[in-house]
N, CA, C and O atoms as a GROMACS GRO file, in nm:
protein
  464
    1MET      N    1  -2.457  -6.864   2.326
    1MET     CA    2  -2.591  -6.783   2.212
    1MET      C    3  -2.551  -6.636   2.196
    1MET      O    4  -2.491  -6.596   2.096
    2LEU      N    5  -2.596  -6.542   2.319
    2LEU     CA    6  -2.565  -6.462   2.364
    2LEU      C    7  -2.428  -6.420   2.382
    2LEU      O    8  -2.422  -6.298   2.368
    3LEU      N    9  -2.327  -6.465   2.405
    3LEU     CA   10  -2.250  -6.449   2.414
    3LEU      C   11  -2.165  -6.384   2.270
    3LEU      O   12  -2.120  -6.270   2.271
    4GLU      N   13  -2.153  -6.469   2.161
    4GLU     CA   14  -2.145  -6.495   2.033
    4GLU      C   15  -2.233  -6.408   1.963
    4GLU      O   16  -2.213  -6.413   1.842
    5VAL      N   17  -2.332  -6.322   2.000
    5VAL     CA   18  -2.372  -6.189   1.935
    5VAL      C   19  -2.324  -6.071   1.992
    5VAL      O   20  -2.330  -5.966   1.928
    6ILE      N   21  -2.258  -6.075   2.153
    6ILE     CA   22  -2.198  -6.021   2.205
    6ILE      C   23  -2.036  -5.970   2.117
    6ILE      O   24  -1.991  -5.863   2.076
    7LYS      N   25  -1.995  -6.092   2.120
    7LYS     CA   26  -1.839  -6.142   2.030
    7LYS      C   27  -1.832  -6.041   1.933
    7LYS      O   28  -1.757  -5.943   1.932
    8ASN      N   29  -1.957  -6.091   1.813
    8ASN     CA   30  -1.996  -6.008   1.711
    8ASN      C   31  -1.986  -5.910   1.695
    8ASN      O   32  -1.902  -5.868   1.616
    9SER      N   33  -2.062  -5.833   1.761
    9SER     CA   34  -2.012  -5.664   1.822
    9SER      C   35  -1.918  -5.622   1.836
    9SER      O   36  -1.877  -5.531   1.763
   10MET      N   37  -1.850  -5.668   1.932
   10MET     CA   38  -1.702  -5.637   1.959
   10MET      C   39  -1.648  -5.620   1.855
   10MET      O   40  -1.606  -5.508   1.829
   11ARG      N   41  -1.633  -5.726   1.759
   11ARG     CA   42  -1.538  -5.776   1.665
   11ARG      C   43  -1.599  -5.632   1.535
   11ARG      O   44  -1.526  -5.534   1.518
   12ALA      N   45  -1.695  -5.640   1.480
   12ALA     CA   46  -1.718  -5.548   1.412
   12ALA      C   47  -1.702  -5.398   1.505
   12ALA      O   48  -1.683  -5.326   1.407
   13VAL      N   49  -1.698  -5.341   1.576
   13VAL     CA   50  -1.640  -5.231   1.652
   13VAL      C   51  -1.504  -5.206   1.625
   13VAL      O   52  -1.466  -5.108   1.563
   14VAL      N   53  -1.441  -5.282   1.665
   14VAL     CA   54  -1.288  -5.321   1.670
   14VAL      C   55  -1.287  -5.314   1.466
   14VAL      O   56  -1.200  -5.235   1.431
   15GLU      N   57  -1.329  -5.350   1.399
   15GLU     CA   58  -1.286  -5.320   1.270
   15GLU      C   59  -1.278  -5.198   1.167
   15GLU      O   60  -1.211  -5.162   1.070
   16CYS      N   61  -1.411  -5.148   1.266
   16CYS     CA   62  -1.448  -5.036   1.228
   16CYS      C   63  -1.409  -4.891   1.294
   16CYS      O   64  -1.418  -4.772   1.263
   17HIS      N   65  -1.377  -4.943   1.367
   17HIS     CA   66  -1.299  -4.827   1.443
   17HIS      C   67  -1.182  -4.808   1.461
   17HIS      O   68  -1.145  -4.694   1.432
   18GLY      N   69  -1.103  -4.881   1.503
   18GLY     CA   70  -1.005  -4.968   1.532
   18GLY      C   71  -0.984  -4.962   1.651
   18GLY      O   72  -1.084  -4.905   1.695
   19VAL      N   73  -0.869  -4.999   1.796
   19VAL     CA   74  -0.879  -5.032   1.934
   19VAL      C   75  -0.812  -4.873   1.969
   19VAL      O   76  -0.705  -4.828   1.927
   20ASP      N   77  -0.884  -4.824   2.036
   20ASP     CA   78  -0.829  -4.678   2.112
   20ASP      C   79  -0.938  -4.658   2.181
   20ASP      O   80  -1.047  -4.700   2.142
   21ASN      N   81  -0.918  -4.576   2.316
   21ASN     CA   82  -1.010  -4.505   2.381
   21ASN      C   83  -1.153  -4.475   2.356
   21ASN      O   84  -1.243  -4.480   2.441
   22ASN      N   85  -1.170  -4.428   2.168
   22ASN     CA   86  -1.252  -4.324   2.142
   22ASN      C   87  -1.386  -4.462   2.061
   22ASN      O   88  -1.486  -4.460   1.990
   23MET      N   89  -1.304  -4.559   2.129
   23MET     CA   90  -1.442  -4.643   2.058
   23MET      C   91  -1.593  -4.683   2.094
   23MET      O   92  -1.619  -4.740   2.200
   24PRO      N   93  -1.680  -4.653   2.011
   24PRO     CA   94  -1.820  -4.616   2.056
   24PRO      C   95  -1.854  -4.763   2.128
   24PRO      O   96  -1.798  -4.869   2.096
   25PRO      N   97  -1.973  -4.745   2.248
   25PRO     CA   98  -2.024  -4.852   2.338
   25PRO      C   99  -2.092  -4.957   2.262
   25PRO      O  100  -2.154  -4.915   2.165
   26ILE      N  101  -2.095  -5.077   2.283
   26ILE     CA  102  -2.204  -5.148   2.248
   26ILE      C  103  -2.290  -5.158   2.355
   26ILE      O  104  -2.246  -5.174   2.468
   27LYS      N  105  -2.439  -5.149   2.325
   27LYS     CA  106  -2.598  -5.150   2.356
   27LYS      C  107  -2.634  -5.229   2.427
   27LYS      O  108  -2.692  -5.283   2.334
   28ILE      N  109  -2.665  -5.316   2.541
   28ILE     CA  110  -2.754  -5.373   2.568
   28ILE      C  111  -2.853  -5.389   2.655
   28ILE      O  112  -2.847  -5.407   2.776
   29VAL      N  113  -2.979  -5.379   2.559
   29VAL     CA  114  -3.103  -5.381   2.644
   29VAL      C  115  -3.203  -5.501   2.648
   29VAL      O  116  -3.226  -5.588   2.564
   30ILE      N  117  -3.256  -5.480   2.774
   30ILE     CA  118  -3.331  -5.634   2.868
   30ILE      C  119  -3.442  -5.566   2.822
   30ILE      O  120  -3.424  -5.445   2.824
   31ALA      N  121  -3.577  -5.608   2.770
   31ALA     CA  122  -3.673  -5.588   2.798
   31ALA      C  123  -3.793  -5.729   2.808
   31ALA      O  124  -3.770  -5.836   2.751
   32ASP      N  125  -3.896  -5.707   2.875
   32ASP     CA  126  -3.975  -5.829   2.881
   32ASP      C  127  -4.098  -5.801   2.834
   32ASP      O  128  -4.151  -5.691   2.852
   33GLY      N  129  -4.162  -5.914   2.758
   33GLY     CA  130  -4.257  -5.931   2.643
   33GLY      C  131  -4.382  -5.825   2.719
   33GLY      O  132  -4.390  -5.783   2.835
   34GLU      N  133  -4.460  -5.807   2.610
   34GLU     CA  134  -4.595  -5.767   2.656
   34GLU      C  135  -4.664  -5.884   2.785
   34GLU      O  136  -4.721  -5.841   2.885
   35ASP      N  137  -4.648  -6.009   2.762
   35ASP     CA  138  -4.742  -6.118   2.788
   35ASP      C  139  -4.636  -6.171   2.944
   35ASP      O  140  -4.653  -6.263   3.024
   36ASN      N  141  -4.567  -6.102   2.937
   36ASN     CA  142  -4.473  -6.108   3.040
   36ASN      C  143  -4.422  -6.303   3.043
   36ASN      O  144  -4.401  -6.363   3.148
   37GLU      N  145  -4.416  -6.347   2.950
   37GLU     CA  146  -4.390  -6.521   2.924
   37GLU      C  147  -4.216  -6.468   2.843
   37GLU      O  148  -4.115  -6.522   2.889
   38ASP      N  149  -4.214  -6.446   2.819
   38ASP     CA  150  -4.099  -6.388   2.754
   38ASP      C  151  -3.968  -6.257   2.770
   38ASP      O  152  -3.988  -6.168   2.852
   39VAL      N  153  -3.843  -6.255   2.688
   39VAL     CA  154  -3.793  -6.163   2.723
   39VAL      C  155  -3.658  -6.112   2.611
   39VAL      O  156  -3.566  -6.193   2.606
   40SER      N  157  -3.648  -6.016   2.546
   40SER     CA  158  -3.596  -5.991   2.453
   40SER      C  159  -3.462  -5.898   2.506
   40SER      O  160  -3.467  -5.813   2.594
   41ILE      N  161  -3.353  -5.934   2.434
   41ILE     CA  162  -3.247  -5.882   2.449
   41ILE      C  163  -3.180  -5.834   2.348
   41ILE      O  164  -3.111  -5.901   2.271
   42LYS      N  165  -3.204  -5.669   2.342
   42LYS     CA  166  -3.141  -5.639   2.177
   42LYS      C  167  -2.977  -5.590   2.266
   42LYS      O  168  -2.966  -5.528   2.372
   43VAL      N  169  -2.865  -5.646   2.175
   43VAL     CA  170  -2.732  -5.566   2.140
   43VAL      C  171  -2.737  -5.520   2.010
   43VAL      O  172  -2.744  -5.584   1.905
   44SER      N  173  -2.730  -5.388   2.034
   44SER     CA  174  -2.643  -5.282   1.909
   44SER      C  175  -2.467  -5.212   1.908
   44SER      O  176  -2.392  -5.166   1.994
   45ASP      N  177  -2.462  -5.230   1.793
   45ASP     CA  178  -2.284  -5.127   1.804
   45ASP      C  179  -2.310  -5.041   1.667
   45ASP      O  180  -2.417  -5.047   1.607
   46GLU      N  181  -2.239  -4.989   1.639
   46GLU     CA  182  -2.170  -4.861   1.585
   46GLU      C  183  -2.090  -4.956   1.474
   46GLU      O  184  -2.005  -4.883   1.423
   47GLY      N  185  -2.082  -5.078   1.421
   47GLY     CA  186  -1.991  -5.155   1.323
   47GLY      C  187  -2.019  -5.052   1.192
   47GLY      O  188  -2.060  -4.938   1.171
   48GLU      N  189  -1.977  -5.151   1.131
   48GLU     CA  190  -2.010  -5.102   0.942
   48GLU      C  191  -2.142  -5.173   0.886
   48GLU      O  192  -2.198  -5.154   0.778
   49GLY      N  193  -2.181  -5.270   1.002
   49GLY     CA  194  -2.304  -5.324   0.928
   49GLY      C  195  -2.318  -5.438   0.881
   49GLY      O  196  -2.226  -5.516   0.856
   50ILE      N  197  -2.450  -5.463   0.862
   50ILE     CA  198  -2.466  -5.603   0.774
   50ILE      C  199  -2.521  -5.503   0.580
   50ILE      O  200  -2.627  -5.452   0.542
   51PRO      N  201  -2.384  -5.520   0.514
   51PRO     CA  202  -2.455  -5.506   0.377
   51PRO      C  203  -2.590  -5.593   0.346
   51PRO      O  204  -2.611  -5.714   0.351
   52ARG      N  205  -2.682  -5.472   0.306
   52ARG     CA  206  -2.839  -5.519   0.271
   52ARG      C  207  -2.907  -5.656   0.219
   52ARG      O  208  -3.005  -5.727   0.245
   53SER      N  209  -2.741  -5.645   0.087
   53SER     CA  210  -2.731  -5.748   0.014
   53SER      C  211  -2.713  -5.871   0.056
   53SER      O  212  -2.742  -5.967  -0.015
   54SER      N  213  -2.661  -5.885   0.187
   54SER     CA  214  -2.627  -6.004   0.261
   54SER      C  215  -2.688  -6.096   0.411
   54SER      O  216  -2.661  -6.199   0.471
   55VAL      N  217  -2.810  -5.950   0.421
   55VAL     CA  218  -2.912  -5.925   0.546
   55VAL      C  219  -3.004  -6.123   0.525
   55VAL      O  220  -3.031  -6.199   0.618
   56SER      N  221  -3.031  -6.149   0.366
   56SER     CA  222  -3.078  -6.241   0.367
   56SER      C  223  -3.028  -6.322   0.402
   56SER      O  224  -3.085  -6.364   0.503
   57ARG      N  225  -2.902  -6.406   0.366
   57ARG     CA  226  -2.831  -6.526   0.353
   57ARG      C  227  -2.744  -6.520   0.490
   57ARG      O  228  -2.669  -6.613   0.522
   58ILE      N  229  -2.756  -6.430   0.549
   58ILE     CA  230  -2.720  -6.500   0.730
   58ILE      C  231  -2.742  -6.612   0.762
   58ILE      O  232  -2.654  -6.695   0.784
   59TRP      N  233  -2.864  -6.635   0.772
   59TRP     CA  234  -2.945  -6.769   0.830
   59TRP      C  235  -2.881  -6.878   0.745
   59TRP      O  236  -2.875  -6.996   0.782
   60SER      N  237  -2.834  -6.834   0.634
   60SER     CA  238  -2.764  -6.973   0.538
   60SER      C  239  -2.629  -7.052   0.637
   60SER      O  240  -2.543  -6.995   0.704
   61TYR      N  241  -2.646  -7.180   0.617
   61TYR     CA  242  -2.577  -7.299   0.711
   61TYR      C  243  -2.429  -7.264   0.653
   61TYR      O  244  -2.350  -7.286   0.746
   62PHE      N  245  -2.372  -7.227   0.558
   62PHE     CA  246  -2.201  -7.207   0.488
   62PHE      C  247  -2.195  -7.052   0.493
   62PHE      O  248  -2.076  -7.022   0.508
   63TYR      N  249  -2.276  -6.937   0.488
   63TYR     CA  250  -2.266  -6.824   0.482
   63TYR      C  251  -2.167  -6.745   0.626
   63TYR      O  252  -2.188  -6.761   0.746
   64THR      N  253  -2.105  -6.696   0.587
   64THR     CA  254  -2.014  -6.593   0.714
   64THR      C  255  -1.941  -6.493   0.689
   64THR      O  256  -1.902  -6.468   0.575
   65THR      N  257  -1.918  -6.436   0.772
   65THR     CA  258  -1.900  -6.240   0.797
   65THR      C  259  -1.781  -6.261   0.877
   65THR      O  260  -1.778  -6.195   0.981
   66ALA      N  261  -1.626  -6.380   0.839
   66ALA     CA  262  -1.555  -6.394   0.916
   66ALA      C  263  -1.547  -6.428   1.050
   66ALA      O  264  -1.500  -6.351   1.134
   67ASP      N  265  -1.595  -6.555   1.081
   67ASP     CA  266  -1.644  -6.669   1.147
   67ASP      C  267  -1.809  -6.620   1.256
   67ASP      O  268  -1.842  -6.639   1.373
   68SER      N  269  -1.869  -6.554   1.142
   68SER     CA  270  -1.980  -6.532   1.259
   68SER      C  271  -2.055  -6.695   1.291
   68SER      O  272  -2.055  -6.808   1.243
   69GLU      N  273  -2.090  -6.650   1.357
   69GLU     CA  274  -2.149  -6.823   1.428
   69GLU      C  275  -2.349  -6.795   1.431
   69GLU      O  276  -2.434  -6.870   1.478
   70ALA      N  277  -2.364  -6.693   1.379
   70ALA     CA  278  -2.521  -6.655   1.393
   70ALA      C  279  -2.605  -6.749   1.310
   70ALA      O  280  -2.698  -6.728   1.388
   71PHE      N  281  -2.646  -6.816   1.242
   71PHE     CA  282  -2.695  -6.946   1.179
   71PHE      C  283  -2.711  -7.027   1.339
   71PHE      O  284  -2.817  -7.031   1.400
   72GLU      N  285  -2.578  -7.090   1.389
   72GLU     CA  286  -2.598  -7.182   1.484
   72GLU      C  287  -2.682  -7.126   1.661
   72GLU      O  288  -2.746  -7.189   1.745
   73SER      N  289  -2.628  -6.948   1.650
   73SER     CA  290  -2.664  -6.851   1.760
   73SER      C  291  -2.868  -6.887   1.738
   73SER      O  292  -2.950  -6.891   1.829
   74ARG      N  293  -2.896  -6.908   1.568
   74ARG     CA  294  -3.018  -6.857   1.565
   74ARG      C  295  -3.092  -7.045   1.612
   74ARG      O  296  -3.176  -7.083   1.694
   75LEU      N  297  -3.036  -7.090   1.547
   75LEU     CA  298  -3.070  -7.246   1.590
   75LEU      C  299  -3.062  -7.301   1.724
   75LEU      O  300  -3.121  -7.404   1.757
   76PHE      N  301  -2.994  -7.235   1.797
   76PHE     CA  302  -3.035  -7.247   1.974
   76PHE      C  303  -3.108  -7.176   2.034
   76PHE      O  304  -3.135  -7.206   2.150
   77ALA      N  305  -3.170  -7.043   1.967
   77ALA     CA  306  -3.231  -6.982   2.037
   77ALA      C  307  -3.372  -7.048   1.985
   77ALA      O  308  -3.443  -7.054   2.085
   78ARG      N  309  -3.451  -7.108   1.860
   78ARG     CA  310  -3.526  -7.198   1.852
   78ARG      C  311  -3.590  -7.303   1.894
   78ARG      O  312  -3.710  -7.333   1.895
   79TYR      N  313  -3.455  -7.378   1.942
   79TYR     CA  314  -3.483  -7.487   2.003
   79TYR      C  315  -3.524  -7.472   2.130
   79TYR      O  316  -3.598  -7.565   2.160
   80PHE      N  317  -3.507  -7.389   2.226
   80PHE     CA  318  -3.564  -7.306   2.298
   80PHE      C  319  -3.632  -7.215   2.354
   80PHE      O  320  -3.629  -7.143   2.454
   81GLY      N  321  -3.762  -7.261   2.168
   81GLY     CA  322  -3.867  -7.158   2.169
   81GLY      C  323  -3.841  -7.017   2.152
   81GLY      O  324  -3.936  -6.948   2.119
   82GLY      N  325  -3.719  -6.958   2.170
   82GLY     CA  326  -3.702  -6.803   2.142
   82GLY      C  327  -3.648  -6.785   1.946
   82GLY      O  328  -3.656  -6.868   1.855
   83ASP      N  329  -3.612  -6.687   1.945
   83ASP     CA  330  -3.549  -6.659   1.864
   83ASP      C  331  -3.447  -6.531   1.817
   83ASP      O  332  -3.422  -6.441   1.898
   84LEU      N  333  -3.402  -6.530   1.705
   84LEU     CA  334  -3.268  -6.450   1.681
   84LEU      C  335  -3.284  -6.352   1.564
   84LEU      O  336  -3.316  -6.410   1.460
   85GLN      N  337  -3.274  -6.242   1.554
   85GLN     CA  338  -3.325  -6.178   1.468
   85GLN      C  339  -3.242  -6.071   1.452
   85GLN      O  340  -3.228  -5.994   1.547
   86VAL      N  341  -3.168  -6.044   1.321
   86VAL     CA  342  -3.021  -5.891   1.289
   86VAL      C  343  -3.154  -5.786   1.185
   86VAL      O  344  -3.245  -5.816   1.108
   87ILE      N  345  -3.104  -5.673   1.234
   87ILE     CA  346  -3.155  -5.574   1.155
   87ILE      C  347  -3.017  -5.495   1.131
   87ILE      O  348  -2.944  -5.472   1.227
   88SER      N  349  -2.984  -5.456   1.010
   88SER     CA  350  -2.863  -5.377   0.976
   88SER      C  351  -2.894  -5.263   0.995
   88SER      O  352  -2.996  -5.213   0.949
   89MET      N  353  -2.826  -5.215   1.052
   89MET     CA  354  -2.877  -5.019   0.999
   89MET      C  355  -2.723  -4.972   0.896
   89MET      O  356  -2.645  -4.888   0.941
   90GLU      N  357  -2.704  -5.023   0.791
   90GLU     CA  358  -2.565  -5.024   0.695
   90GLU      C  359  -2.605  -4.827   0.651
   90GLU      O  360  -2.711  -4.786   0.605
   91GLY      N  361  -2.486  -4.746   0.685
   91GLY     CA  362  -2.452  -4.609   0.688
   91GLY      C  363  -2.638  -4.542   0.732
   91GLY      O  364  -2.712  -4.468   0.667
   92TYR      N  365  -2.656  -4.603   0.852
   92TYR     CA  366  -2.718  -4.533   0.924
   92TYR      C  367  -2.677  -4.424   0.972
   92TYR      O  368  -2.742  -4.325   0.941
   93GLU      N  369  -2.575  -4.409   1.047
   93GLU     CA  370  -2.507  -4.308   1.111
   93GLU      C  371  -2.436  -4.205   0.996
   93GLU      O  372  -2.371  -4.237   0.896
   94GLY      N  373  -2.481  -4.042   1.056
   94GLY     CA  374  -2.400  -3.955   1.035
   94GLY      C  375  -2.323  -3.936   0.971
   94GLY      O  376  -2.313  -3.872   0.866
   95ASP      N  377  -2.240  -4.005   1.044
   95ASP     CA  378  -2.063  -4.007   0.973
   95ASP      C  379  -2.038  -4.118   0.934
   95ASP      O  380  -1.934  -4.174   0.969
   96GLY      N  381  -2.136  -4.182   0.844
   96GLY     CA  382  -2.132  -4.302   0.699
   96GLY      C  383  -2.113  -4.422   0.784
   96GLY      O  384  -2.149  -4.522   0.723
   97SER      N  385  -2.055  -4.457   0.940
   97SER     CA  386  -2.068  -4.557   1.008
   97SER      C  387  -2.217  -4.616   0.999
   97SER      O  388  -2.314  -4.551   0.960
   98GLY      N  389  -2.221  -4.721   1.031
   98GLY     CA  390  -2.390  -4.771   1.048
   98GLY      C  391  -2.398  -4.890   1.207
   98GLY      O  392  -2.395  -4.871   1.329
   99GLY      N  393  -2.408  -4.997   1.130
   99GLY     CA  394  -2.419  -5.103   1.270
   99GLY      C  395  -2.501  -5.175   1.207
   99GLY      O  396  -2.530  -5.183   1.088
  100ALA      N  397  -2.544  -5.240   1.324
  100ALA     CA  398  -2.661  -5.345   1.308
  100ALA      C  399  -2.699  -5.367   1.485
  100ALA      O  400  -2.641  -5.340   1.591
  101ALA      N  401  -2.818  -5.425   1.450
  101ALA     CA  402  -2.903  -5.445   1.613
  101ALA      C  403  -2.939  -5.594   1.580
  101ALA      O  404  -2.999  -5.646   1.485
  102ASN      N  405  -2.863  -5.662   1.732
  102ASN     CA  406  -2.931  -5.806   1.731
  102ASN      C  407  -3.028  -5.844   1.847
  102ASN      O  408  -3.002  -5.838   1.967
  103VAL      N  409  -3.148  -5.887   1.789
  103VAL     CA  410  -3.274  -5.907   1.914
  103VAL      C  411  -3.254  -6.078   1.943
  103VAL      O  412  -3.242  -6.175   1.868
  104VAL      N  413  -3.254  -6.067   2.031
  104VAL     CA  414  -3.237  -6.228   2.113
  104VAL      C  415  -3.358  -6.245   2.156
  104VAL      O  416  -3.370  -6.142   2.221
  105GLU      N  417  -3.462  -6.303   2.167
  105GLU     CA  418  -3.567  -6.342   2.235
  105GLU      C  419  -3.586  -6.475   2.300
  105GLU      O  420  -3.598  -6.564   2.216
  106TYR      N  421  -3.592  -6.512   2.412
  106TYR     CA  422  -3.622  -6.625   2.508
  106TYR      C  423  -3.739  -6.609   2.559
  106TYR      O  424  -3.783  -6.499   2.591
  107PRO      N  425  -3.798  -6.712   2.572
  107PRO     CA  426  -3.927  -6.723   2.665
  107PRO      C  427  -3.877  -6.804   2.775
  107PRO      O  428  -3.810  -6.906   2.785
  108ILE      N  429  -3.938  -6.717   2.861
  108ILE     CA  430  -3.915  -6.714   3.017
  108ILE      C  431  -3.950  -6.866   3.072
  108ILE      O  432  -3.882  -6.926   3.155
  109PHE      N  433  -4.065  -6.914   3.010
  109PHE     CA  434  -4.147  -7.017   3.022
  109PHE      C  435  -4.084  -7.167   3.004
  109PHE      O  436  -4.123  -7.266   3.066
  110VAL      N  437  -3.989  -7.165   2.918
  110VAL     CA  438  -3.925  -7.289   2.858
  110VAL      C  439  -3.832  -7.298   2.935
  110VAL      O  440  -3.815  -7.416   2.966
  111TYR      N  441  -3.737  -7.209   3.000
  111TYR     CA  442  -3.612  -7.245   3.048
  111TYR      C  443  -3.647  -7.246   3.208
  111TYR      O  444  -3.564  -7.298   3.283
  112MET      N  445  -3.746  -7.198   3.254
  112MET     CA  446  -3.815  -7.247   3.412
  112MET      C  447  -3.841  -7.393   3.428
  112MET      O  448  -3.799  -7.470   3.514
  113SER      N  449  -3.942  -7.421   3.299
  113SER     CA  450  -3.972  -7.573   3.211
  113SER      C  451  -3.831  -7.669   3.236
  113SER      O  452  -3.823  -7.777   3.294
  114LYS      N  453  -3.751  -7.608   3.186
  114LYS     CA  454  -3.622  -7.671   3.179
  114LYS      C  455  -3.547  -7.667   3.271
  114LYS      O  456  -3.476  -7.762   3.238
  115LEU      N  457  -3.509  -7.636   3.353
  115LEU     CA  458  -3.464  -7.614   3.484
  115LEU      C  459  -3.537  -7.704   3.590
  115LEU      O  460  -3.468  -7.754   3.680
  116LEU      N  461  -3.635  -7.722   3.586
  116LEU     CA  462  -3.751  -7.797   3.729
  116LEU      C  463  -3.738  -7.923   3.709
  116LEU      O  464  -3.798  -8.003   3.781
   0.00000   0.00000   0.00000
């Protein structure tokens, strides 16, 4: 599921900026939760972002933005007691490029109990 989020970010950056040595980085931030029972992983890119008109539809089963597997990824996250959120920053950057931030939340205790 996390791999799909990273792949989507890579695709968005390449589609927006092309393939060259000056592509902006994809940033991944990992943080533990306030109660130390979960971890959040934020993946952000400087692609074109998700149009605001599409954000509410990305969790629909048949909706896609070029082979996006966001719906299935969110199902997997929720199955394990976590969640997947998408924050579109369409047009946020000063140069007109947008981007998106995907936050994947995993409850640590669920994974530990599944492994034992």
